[in-house]
Every structure is written in structure tokens, then in C-alpha cells.
C-alpha positions as CSV (number, residue, x, y, z in Angstrom):
1,M,0.0,0.0,0.0
2,S,1.4,3.4,-0.9
3,L,2.1,6.0,1.8
4,T,-0.4,8.3,0.3
5,R,-3.2,5.7,0.4
6,R,-2.2,4.6,3.9
7,A,-2.4,8.2,5.1
8,A,-5.7,8.7,3.5
9,L,-7.1,5.6,5.2
10,L,-5.7,6.6,8.5
11,G,-7.3,10.0,8.1
12,L,-10.7,8.5,7.2
13,T,-10.5,6.2,10.2
14,A,-9.8,9.1,12.5
15,A,-12.7,11.0,11.0
16,V,-15.1,8.1,11.5
17,L,-13.9,7.6,15.1
18,S,-14.3,11.3,15.8
19,A,-17.9,11.2,14.4
20,C,-18.6,8.1,16.5
21,V,-17.5,9.5,19.8
22,G,-19.5,12.6,19.2
23,G,-19.5,15.6,21.5
24,G,-21.6,18.6,22.4
25,T,-22.8,20.8,25.2
26,F,-23.7,19.2,28.5
27,M,-25.0,20.8,31.7
28,T,-26.1,20.7,35.2
29,E,-29.5,22.4,35.2
30,Y,-32.5,22.8,37.6
31,D,-35.0,25.3,38.9
32,R,-33.5,26.4,42.2
33,L,-36.1,26.3,44.9
34,S,-36.8,29.1,47.4
35,P,-34.7,28.9,50.5
36,E,-37.6,30.5,52.5
37,V,-39.6,27.4,51.7
38,T,-37.0,24.7,51.9
39,R,-35.7,25.9,55.3
40,T,-39.0,24.7,56.8
41,W,-38.5,21.1,55.5
42,R,-36.9,18.1,57.1
43,L,-36.0,15.1,54.9
44,A,-38.0,12.1,56.0
45,E,-37.5,9.8,53.1
46,V,-36.0,9.4,49.6
47,R,-37.8,7.3,47.0
48,V,-36.0,6.3,43.9
49,D,-37.5,4.7,40.8
50,V,-35.4,3.4,38.0
51,P,-38.0,2.3,35.4
52,R,-37.5,-1.1,33.9
53,S,-38.4,0.5,30.6
54,L,-34.9,2.2,30.5
55,V,-32.5,0.4,28.1
56,V,-29.4,-1.1,29.7
57,S,-26.3,-1.9,27.6
58,E,-23.4,-4.1,28.5
59,A,-21.7,-3.6,25.1
60,K,-17.9,-3.3,25.2
61,T,-17.8,-0.2,23.1
62,L,-16.9,3.5,23.5
63,L,-20.5,4.8,23.4
64,P,-23.2,2.2,23.9
65,T,-26.7,3.4,22.7
66,A,-28.6,3.0,26.0
67,D,-30.2,4.8,28.9
68,I,-28.2,3.0,31.5
69,V,-24.5,2.3,31.2
70,W,-22.8,1.3,34.4
71,R,-19.8,-1.0,34.8
72,E,-18.0,-0.3,38.2
73,D,-20.3,-2.7,40.1
74,P,-20.1,-6.4,39.3
75,L,-22.4,-7.6,36.5
76,G,-25.9,-7.8,38.0
77,D,-29.1,-5.8,38.3
78,R,-28.1,-2.4,36.9
79,Y,-31.4,-0.9,37.8
80,D,-30.9,-1.8,41.4
81,Q,-27.3,-0.6,41.4
82,V,-28.2,2.7,39.8
83,G,-31.1,3.2,42.3
84,K,-28.7,2.7,45.3
85,I,-26.2,5.2,43.9
86,I,-28.9,7.8,43.4
87,E,-30.6,7.2,46.7
88,A,-27.3,7.7,48.5
89,A,-26.6,10.9,46.6
90,V,-30.0,12.4,47.2
91,L,-29.8,11.5,50.9
92,R,-26.5,13.3,51.2
93,G,-27.7,16.2,49.1
94,G,-30.8,16.7,51.3
95,Q,-29.2,16.2,54.7
96,G,-29.2,19.9,55.3
97,L,-32.9,20.1,55.5
98,R,-33.5,20.7,59.2
99,G,-36.9,22.2,59.4
100,S,-40.1,20.9,61.1
101,R,-42.1,19.8,58.1
102,P,-41.1,16.2,57.0
103,V,-40.9,15.8,53.3
104,I,-40.3,13.0,50.8
105,I,-38.1,13.5,47.8
106,S,-39.2,11.2,45.0
107,I,-36.8,10.6,42.1
108,T,-37.4,8.9,38.8
109,V,-34.2,8.3,36.9
110,T,-34.4,9.0,33.1
111,R,-30.7,8.5,32.2
112,F,-27.6,7.1,33.9
113,H,-24.8,6.9,31.3
114,A,-21.4,6.5,32.8
115,L,-18.2,5.5,30.9
116,T,-17.4,2.0,29.8
117,F,-14.0,0.6,30.6
118,E,-13.2,0.9,26.9
119,A,-14.0,4.6,27.0
120,E,-12.0,5.1,30.2
121,L,-8.9,3.6,28.6
122,R,-8.7,6.1,25.8
123,D,-5.5,8.1,26.1
124,Q,-7.6,11.3,25.7
125,D,-9.3,13.7,28.1
126,W,-12.8,13.0,27.1
127,G,-16.1,11.5,28.3
128,V,-19.2,12.6,30.3
129,H,-21.2,11.1,33.1
130,N,-24.8,11.8,32.1
131,V,-27.2,11.6,35.0
132,D,-30.7,13.0,34.5
133,F,-33.8,12.5,36.6
134,I,-37.2,13.8,37.5
135,A,-37.7,15.0,41.1
136,Q,-40.8,15.7,43.2
137,V,-41.3,16.8,46.8
138,L,-44.2,15.5,48.9
139,D,-45.4,16.3,52.4
140,A,-44.6,13.1,54.3
141,R,-47.7,13.3,56.4
142,S,-50.4,14.3,53.9
143,G,-48.9,13.3,50.6
144,E,-49.5,16.8,49.3
145,V,-47.3,17.7,46.3
146,L,-45.1,20.6,47.4
147,V,-42.9,20.6,44.3
148,P,-44.4,19.1,41.1
149,A,-42.3,16.9,38.9
150,T,-39.3,18.8,37.7
151,T,-36.4,17.7,35.4
152,I,-32.9,17.9,36.8
153,R,-29.8,17.4,34.7
154,A,-26.6,16.5,36.6
155,E,-24.0,16.0,33.9
156,T,-20.3,16.2,34.7
157,P,-17.0,15.5,32.9
158,A,-15.6,12.0,33.3
159,Y,-12.0,11.0,33.6
160,S,-10.1,8.9,31.0
161,G,-6.6,7.9,30.1
162,E,-3.8,8.9,32.5
163,R,-6.1,11.3,34.4
164,M,-8.4,8.3,35.2
165,R,-5.5,6.2,36.3
166,E,-4.2,8.9,38.6
167,A,-7.7,9.4,40.0
168,R,-8.0,5.6,40.7
169,R,-4.7,5.7,42.6
170,K,-6.2,8.3,44.8
171,G,-9.4,6.3,45.4
172,I,-11.5,8.5,43.1
173,T,-14.0,6.3,41.2
174,Q,-16.9,6.8,38.8
175,K,-19.2,6.1,41.7
176,S,-17.7,8.7,44.0
177,M,-17.6,11.3,41.2
178,I,-21.2,10.7,40.3
179,T,-22.4,10.5,43.9
180,N,-20.7,13.7,44.8
181,H,-22.0,15.6,41.8
182,V,-25.6,14.4,42.2
183,A,-25.5,15.2,45.9
184,N,-24.2,18.7,45.2
185,T,-26.8,19.2,42.5
186,V,-29.6,18.2,44.8
187,A,-28.3,20.5,47.6
188,G,-28.1,23.3,45.0
189,W,-31.7,22.6,43.8
190,L,-32.9,22.6,47.4
191,A,-31.1,25.9,48.0
192,I,-29.2,24.4,50.9
193,G,-25.9,24.2,49.1
194,Q,-23.9,26.0,46.4
195,D,-25.7,26.7,43.1
196,N,-23.6,24.5,40.8
197,R,-25.6,25.0,37.6
198,G,-23.5,25.4,34.5
199,E,-22.6,23.9,31.1
200,F,-19.5,22.6,29.4
201,S,-18.5,21.3,25.9
202,R,-16.8,18.0,25.6
203,Q,-16.3,15.0,23.5
204,G,-18.2,12.0,24.6
205,N,-21.7,11.2,25.7
């Protein structure tokens, strides 16, 4: 094969790979609640639903087409695993609610797309943890809806390549990154923590 043809094929391969990995604008977004209201609340319960209608992928590819992509826990019930991660994050995010009115935060997960191992191993700083859900607040005694269903996006850059390896050496995992970001997002939404809304551009999905 001539050097010219080989260079052309390599260029085409790189272009195809670039198109496959995609990219775009991602964000953490929510409608911040009034602190005058939330300071009267006390977190009584967190309910998390991960609908079985969401598509799970175990494909060993860079960007599986699915709603749920999660690999750090052993192969098993991904819906249950995701539910436990979100429950822990929301409990942490809502722990600053110290008022007298007990409330329930109800969460329905709509997307939980972390990185595959194949994506993490790319020697390139890329990738996004996409975590999106619908949140609702209910009075724990009466069931009254205090905050109707609202969409929350909690998307954050992931680590790959050498940055990922260094993070793992320090004990930073996908689970800890996602848990921390969702917890901070929930605290920001409830107006009991820093407002971390914002957007970023990045390759990945």
C-alpha cells in the first residue's frame, strides 16, 4: 500500500472515530427552589424509581446506545445498582434540610450513562457522566405535592486515560464522582448548598 493511500485511510479512520465518539454541550440544570420554603423542610424519606423501561447496555464499546451504562459494580441488576447510587446521593444532598415539616423527595431516573471501561482507557481527556432524573417533593404526612415533577440534569466531565489512572490511585472512582455531583446538585436545587448550575462542551456522551 502506498504511503499516500495509507495516510488517506488513517485520516478516514480518525474522522469516522471522531464522528462516532461525538461531542456537544452538557449541563447541570435545575430550577432552584426558594430557601424561604426549603428551610422549613426536614428530609424524612427518599424514594428512587429506576424504570425497567430504560434500556441497559453491557456492550464493550466506546459509546453504547442506551439509557443506563454502568460498569463499576459487578455484573448484575443495573437498575438496582443505579437506584442505590442515586438514593445515597440524594440522601447526602438533602441532609441539610433541618426544618419541622417532614418531606419525601421522589426521584425517577431517566438517564444514567457513565463511561465503559473501553472509553476510560482512551488516552484522551474526554467523556461525560450523564445523570438525568425527575424530582418531586411531597409532604410526608399528607402526601401533598409541594414541588411538582421537575427535570434535573446532573452532567459532569468524566476521567479517562492517564487522568483516570491517577484518580483511581487516589481512590476517586466513577461512583464517587457521580455520587458527589448528584449530591451537590440536589443540595443546590434545594437551596441548601452552592448553586452548581452550568454547562460545558466535551467529546463523549
